[in-house]
N, C-alpha and C positions, 0 to 999 in steps of 0.2 A: 199357589197364584204368584207368589212373589210378594206377599204382604208380610209386614215386620211389624208384631203384635206384640206389647212389652206384655208382661204379667201381670202389673196394673190394668192394663187395659183390658186384658183378659178377665180379671175380675168384676170389671166394672161392666162389660159387657153379660157377662155370665148374671150378674145381678139385673139387669136390664131384663133377660129371657125369664128371671123367676118373677120379677112383678109381671109381666106381659102375661103369663100363663095363668097367675094368679087373680087378675082383674079380669082373663079373659070369662072365667066362671061367669061374668057381671056383664059384661060388656063385650059386644061382639068384634074382638080386635082382630083375631088370628083363625084361619081353619088349616093350619099346619102342624101336623104333629108333631109334639116335643122335641122326638128323635132327630128330627130334620130341622128344627130350626136352627143350630148351628151354621149348617150352610145356607138354609133357606134366607132366613133374615140377618145373616150378620154377613158371611162372606161374600153375599150377591150383592147386598149393600154395598158393602167396603168396596166391591171391584170397580166401583167409580175413579178410586184413587188409580188406579193402573192406566186409565186415560192417559196418550201421552201428550205435551203442550198444555195443560189446564194454565189459564190465568191466572195474575196472583189472586188470592181470596180473601176477602174481608168480611164481606157479606153475602150469605147463602140462604136459597129460602127453598122449602119442601114443599111443593103443590101436593095436596091431597097425602097429608102424612099418615091418617089413618093411627096404628099405632107407635107411630111415632119413628116409620120407615120410607125411606131410608136415613133420617135426618139424626135418628139419635144416635147410631152406631158411628157414622161421620162423625157428630161430634166428638164422639168419645178420643177417635182417633188424630181428628185436627183441632185441637181447643182452642187452637186461631183464628179458626171460622168461628164466625158468628150467625148461629142460626134461627131463621124465623121458621117453625112449622105450622101449617095452615092446613087446616081441615073446616068442614061446612058441618060436623058433627060436634057437638059441644063436650059431649061423655067422653068421647076420644082424647080429647084437649086435655081433660081433666086428668086421664091416666098419664099423657106424655107431660103435664106440668107436677104429677107425682112423681113419675119415674124421675126426670130430670133431678129434681130435688132430694132422691135418695142415694142418687149417683154420685151428688154432687157437682153437675155439668152447670157452669155459670155461663155457657155461651149459647144457650139454649130458651128460647123465647117462643109463646104459643100465639097465633090469631085465627081468630074462629071467622070463617067467611068464605063464599065460592070465589074459586078463581078471577073468572069472567067479572066479578063485582067488584074484588079488590084491586083490580090492574087500574081502574079508573083511580085510585087514591094516587095524588099528587106527590106523596111523601116514600111510595112504592113503586110508580112505573119507573121505569129503566134506573132501578136501584140497586140490583144485586149483580156481584161479579157472576154466581153462579146460581142456577136453577134447577133443581132435580124432582124427578115424579117419575114413582115406580108403581105399576098395576093399577093405574086410574083409568085410563081411557084409550081409544085410538088414537094414532098419531095425527090424524088432521084435527082433533080436538085438542090436543095436546099441545099442539104447535101454537095454537091461537089461545091457550090458556097459559103458557109459559114465557114464550117472547116478549109480550111487553113489560115483563118485570126485569127482563136484563139490559144492562147497560151496555153500551156501545163498547165491544170488545170483549163483553162478556161471553158465557155460553150456558145453553141450555141442554139436559142431558135427558134420555128418555132410556128407561131400563124398559126392554121389551125382550120376548122370547124368539128364538130362531124363525120362527113360522112370521115372524113380522116383516121378515127382510122387504117384500113388495110394497106393503106399508108404508114402509120409511120412507121408500124410495119415489113414492106418490104424495110425500109430504113437499118435497123440493118446490114446486112452483108456489104454492101458500106459503112456505116461509120466506122466499124471496117479497112476495108484497108485505109481509110483516118488518121486511128490514133484517133478514137472518140468510144464512146460509147453512145449507147439511155439511159441514167440514169431515165428520170421518162419522164411520159406522165400527165400533171395536167389538170382535167378537171374544166372547167369554165363557170359558169351559169352568163349570163348578167342580172343583176336586174329589166330591164323595162319589157323587150322583154322575159324572159326566154331562149332565145337562148342561145345553148349549144357550146363552143370553147373546143380546148384543146390547149395545149401548150408542145410540143414538146421537150423534155431539152436533147441537145449531149453535152456531156463533151469530151472536148480533154485530153487523157492519159498522164500522166507525162513522159518527155523524150518520146515521141513515135515519128517514122518517118511514112510516108506515105510509104505503100505497094503495090504492085501489086497481092498478092495473099491473101488468110483469116488467120485466125491467126494460 
């Protein structure tokens, strides 16, 4: 896939998977078999780094992080990105906090709440350079949940399957109403299974405001 992962990063990612499956015995974090985890939970999440033209990232938000995906793997490879991992289930965030602690990740914090409610908080609105969501909801909902957090010039990235191509195309109008533009759809092929993914990239317009109508 063209990702450069060091031995230290590989060790941290392996530790994350070990913790994920240990906690999965008690907290419902994943249904993916352990043998598929390296591809499905690590390489798939890291595919965001293959998107061309990403803005400079200081603050990043993972909406509906669940077991810390994609935020934790991305935090490992990009220690300079300060990640906030948000979810509505506190037990899942307990795992994320635990995993970040045992991995020594200092660039991960957790936020308990729902995206539609958190977006109204002044300290969060239009405050992130990058917002990501994976396996959370349909594109029409993701647009409404993600764009309010994105600063002007920043991007929101939705991880989708190849089957969601029309769903992505259909979100263009709603994205424009919320101050965003669908600027790219990046195809990804996972290296072991050959599974095809799409990364939908939405950029918030500079100095834009939400509107109730079209352009």
